[in-house]
Each structure stands twice: as C-alpha cells, then as structure tokens.
C-alpha positions in Angstrom: 1.1 -20.5 8.0 0.6 -16.8 7.2 4.1 -15.8 6.7 3.5 -12.3 5.4 0.7 -9.8 5.1 0.5 -6.6 3.0 -1.7 -3.7 3.9 -1.9 -0.3 2.3 -3.5 2.9 1.2 -6.0 3.0 -1.6 -4.4 3.6 -5.0 -0.9 2.9 -3.7 0.2 0.2 -6.2 -0.4 -2.8 -4.0 -1.6 -4.7 -7.1 1.9 -4.0 -8.7 3.6 -5.3 -5.5 1.4 -8.5 -5.5 2.2 -9.1 -9.1 6.0 -8.8 -8.4 5.8 -11.0 -5.4 3.9 -13.6 -7.4 6.8 -13.7 -9.9 9.1 -14.7 -7.0 9.8 -18.5 -6.8 9.7 -18.5 -3.1 6.2 -17.1 -2.5 2.7 -18.5 -2.5 -0.6 -16.8 -2.3 -3.3 -19.5 -1.4 -6.2 -17.1 -1.7 -4.9 -14.5 -4.1 -5.0 -10.7 -3.5 -7.6 -8.7 -1.5 -9.1 -11.6 0.6 -10.8 -9.3 3.0 -10.9 -11.8 5.7 -9.5 -9.8 8.8 -11.7 -6.7 8.0 -14.7 -8.9 8.1 -13.4 -11.2 10.9 -16.3 -10.6 13.3 -18.7 -11.8 10.7 -16.7 -14.6 9.1 -15.0 -16.1 12.2 -12.6 -18.9 11.3 -13.4 -21.4 8.4 -11.7 -21.4 5.0 -9.2 -18.7 5.5 -7.5 -20.4 8.5 -7.6 -23.8 6.7 -6.0 -22.5 3.7 -3.0 -21.0 5.7 -2.8 -23.7 8.2 -2.9 -26.6 5.7 0.1 -25.5 3.6 2.0 -28.7 3.5 3.0 -28.3 -0.2 4.3 -24.8 0.5 6.0 -25.8 3.6 7.8 -28.7 1.9 8.9 -26.5 -1.0 10.1 -23.6 1.2 7.5 -21.2 0.0 6.4 -18.1 2.1 2.7 -17.8 2.1 0.8 -14.6 2.3 -1.9 -12.2 1.2 -2.3 -8.5 0.5 -5.5 -6.6 1.4 -5.1 -2.8 1.7 -8.3 -2.5 3.8 -6.6 -4.2 6.7 -4.8 -0.9 7.4 -7.7 0.3 9.4 -8.9 -2.6 11.4 -9.5 -2.4 15.1 -6.7 -3.2 17.5 -8.4 -6.4 18.8 -8.5 -7.6 15.1 -4.8 -7.0 14.8 -4.2 -9.0 18.0 -6.2 -11.8 16.4 -3.8 -11.7 13.4 -0.9 -11.8 15.8 -2.5 -14.8 17.7 -3.0 -16.5 14.4 0.6 -16.0 13.2 2.9 -14.4 15.7 5.9 -14.6 13.2 4.0 -13.0 10.3 5.9 -10.2 8.7 3.6 -7.2 7.9 4.2 -4.5 5.5 2.3 -1.2 4.9 2.3 0.7 1.6 1.4 4.4 2.0 1.2 7.2 -0.7 0.8 11.0 -0.3 -2.8 11.1 0.9 -3.5 14.1 -1.4 -2.5 12.2 -4.5 -4.4 9.2 -3.3 -7.6 11.3 -3.0 -7.2 12.7 -6.5 -6.4 9.2 -7.9 -9.4 7.8 -6.1 -11.8 10.4 -7.4 -10.6 9.8 -10.9 -11.0 6.1 -10.4 -14.6 6.5 -9.0 -15.6 8.7 -11.8 -14.2 6.2 -14.4 -16.0 3.2 -12.8 -19.3 5.1 -12.8 -18.9 6.2 -16.4 -18.8 9.9 -15.4 -16.8 12.5 -17.3 -13.9 13.7 -15.1 -14.1 17.1 -16.7 -17.6 17.5 -15.0 -16.1 16.8 -11.5 -16.5 19.7 -9.1 -14.5 20.9 -6.2 -17.3 19.7 -4.0 -16.8 16.2 -5.3 -13.2 16.1 -4.2 -13.9 17.9 -0.8 -16.9 15.5 0.0 -14.5 12.5 -0.7 -11.9 14.1 1.5 -14.3 14.8 4.3 -15.8 11.2 4.6 -15.2 9.5 7.8 -13.7 6.4 6.2 -11.4 8.6 4.1 -10.1 10.3 7.1 -9.6 7.0 8.9 -7.9 5.4 5.9 -5.4 8.1 5.4 -4.6 8.7 9.1 -1.3 6.9 8.6 0.2 7.7 11.8 -2.6 6.2 13.8 -2.7 3.1 11.7 1.1 2.6 11.8 1.0 2.8 15.7 -1.8 0.4 15.9 -0.1 -2.3 13.9 3.3 -1.6 15.6 1.6 -2.4 18.9 1.4 -6.0 17.7 4.1 -6.2 15.0 6.8 -4.0 16.2 8.9 -4.8 13.0 6.2 -3.4 10.7 7.8 -2.2 7.4 6.4 1.0 6.0 7.0 1.6 2.3 6.5 4.8 0.4 4.7 4.6 -3.0 7.1 7.0 -4.4 9.9 4.5 -4.0 8.0 2.3 -6.5 8.1 5.1 -9.1 11.7 6.1 -8.3 13.6 3.0 -7.4 11.3 -0.1 -7.7 14.2 -2.6 -7.6 15.5 -1.3 -4.4 12.0 -1.5 -2.9 11.4 -5.0 -4.0 14.7 -6.1 -2.5 13.9 -4.3 0.8 10.5 -6.0 0.9 12.0 -9.4 0.0 14.4 -9.2 2.8 11.7 -8.3 5.3 9.5 -11.2 4.3 12.5 -13.6 4.4 12.6 -14.4 0.6 15.8 -13.9 -1.6 16.2 -10.3 -2.5 18.7 -11.4 -5.3 15.8 -12.6 -7.5 14.9 -8.9 -8.2 18.3 -8.2 -9.5 17.4 -10.5 -12.4 14.5 -8.7 -13.6 14.9 -6.3 -16.5 14.1 -2.6 -16.3 10.9 -3.0 -18.5 9.5 -5.5 -15.9 10.1 -3.0 -13.1 8.6 0.1 -14.7 5.1 -1.2 -15.4 3.4 0.4 -12.5 -0.2 -0.7 -12.8 -3.4 1.3 -12.8 -1.6 4.5 -14.1 -4.5 6.9 -14.1 -5.5 9.4 -16.6 -7.0 12.8 -16.4 -4.2 15.1 -15.4 -2.9 16.4 -12.1 -4.9 17.7 -9.2 -5.8 21.4 -9.6 -3.9 23.7 -7.3 -6.8 24.9 -5.5 -7.9 21.4 -4.4 -4.2 20.5 -3.6 -4.0 23.3 -1.2 -7.4 22.8 0.3 -6.2 19.2 1.1 -2.9 20.3 2.2 -4.4 22.5 4.9 -5.9 19.3 6.5 -2.9 16.9 5.8 0.2 19.0 6.3 0.5 18.5 10.0 -0.2 14.7 9.6 2.5 14.4 6.9 5.1 16.1 8.9 4.4 14.0 12.0 5.1 10.9 9.8 8.6 12.0 8.9 10.3 10.8 12.2 8.3 7.5 12.1 9.6 6.8 8.5 13.0 8.4 9.1 12.3 10.2 5.7 12.0 13.7 4.3 8.4 13.9 2.9 8.7 17.6 1.9 7.9 16.6 -1.7 4.4 15.5 -0.5 3.7 19.2 0.5 4.2 20.6 -3.0 1.9 20.4 -6.1 3.0 17.5 -8.1 4.0 19.6 -11.2 6.8 21.3 -9.1 8.8 18.1 -8.7 7.5 15.9 -11.5 10.7 16.3 -13.7 12.9 15.6 -10.6 11.0 12.3 -9.9 11.4 11.1 -13.4 15.1 11.9 -13.3 15.4 9.7 -10.2 13.3 7.0 -11.6 15.6 6.7 -14.7 18.7 6.7 -12.5 17.6 3.9 -10.1 15.8 1.5 -12.2 
C-alpha cells in the first residue's frame, strides 16, 4: 500500500527529508527516492510500481508505512492525481515548498556546477532565462499545484523549507504525525543529526538586481500563499542577507 507520498519544489531539501524518514523504524521505501512513476504514468502504465506497493506483506506485518518522495509529482495533471487517489485513497501527501526566488538561484548554481561552468561567469540573462522557462513557471506556481492536489487529497500537508533550517525537529514531528508514524522518535535524535541539511550550495547569495527582478514576478504569488498556509511569508520578499542573522538565531533556538 502506498501510505504516504512526498512532492516538492526543486532544491527544497526533499533528500534531507527522505533520509530522516528512512531513519524512522516505522517507514519503508520499496523503491527508494525519486521513482518518477506518476509523472510518467501515461507511458509506464501499471507494472512494477503497483506490484511493489501492493505486495508489501512484510511491511504490513511489521507495521511499516510505505511511501516514496518524487518532487516532480507536484506539477502532474489533475487526472494523474486522481489516479494516485484511485490507487491509494488513504495516502497521506505532503508538499515541501521553498521561496521560489531562492530555488531559482540555487538551481542556477546547481546547473552550473553540474556542467562544470564557473558560476562567476553566469550572467543576468542566464538567471532570467531560467526564470522565464515554462516548466519553471509551472513548477513554482505553488498555489495552483496546492489546489490541484487538494482537490483529491484535502488533508495535503504543505511544509516550508525554512522550517527545516529553523526548526527541523518540529517539522519532522509534524510530518510524522501526518503520515501516521510516531513523532516521538525525532525527540531522540541529537542536534547534529538534525542540522545536516543536505546539498548546501556554494557560490554566495543572489545579487540584489536579480532578486528584485524575480520578486516583480513572484511577489503577488507569494502573498496569495499566505492565507493558504496560514503563515507570514514576508521574509520571502526580502533579500536573504537582510534576515540571514535572524534565521540563524531562530535555528539555534529551536534545534
């Protein structure tokens, strides 16, 4: 049975969440992370994926919750989401999002690093071209993606990447409660185990001119998210350096 499913923004620490869930004695990932089944559903059909989640006798007998995390599922079509619902109506879905401006900058650095390019040679056009790609616009259209998933999974849990950097223990306990595993396990983990957010990128913060260029496009979308998340996202509207010290102070307080 597919008991839980994680989706998310690119560069939103889904790998970190996957690793922390793998540590929990009540979870089982039959196919690992980033299976990319549902975003290829029309091509793959049934087969191995369904068999792996339907034939989980060992997991069921031992009380494990079975799941997977593939960020790309965030943008699948409504009919695919309904297929997920038909496959596992009791599945608990969670969606990790991150300030789209930070995501864009982190993605650009990641792409340059993978291609062996010097980030110092990146131009404003490189960033703006990435931002204006259709797939980028769809991926970071969080409100549309959230509403699309909520149409089939009304208890969708939306998590903010900033909570991972500020209060990771609290986030993991919230997530554990959502997917019906014991939250108390995460009280046992030492601070060091919680502070190792993976894939910390290098290369400095986004230049102000690029931040404000992106903000012009994303500000309205960010503000529209606030009532959905019942959260103040005003920090997303400021250059990171303005609240970097404040974030670190909070992180030390809640670990």
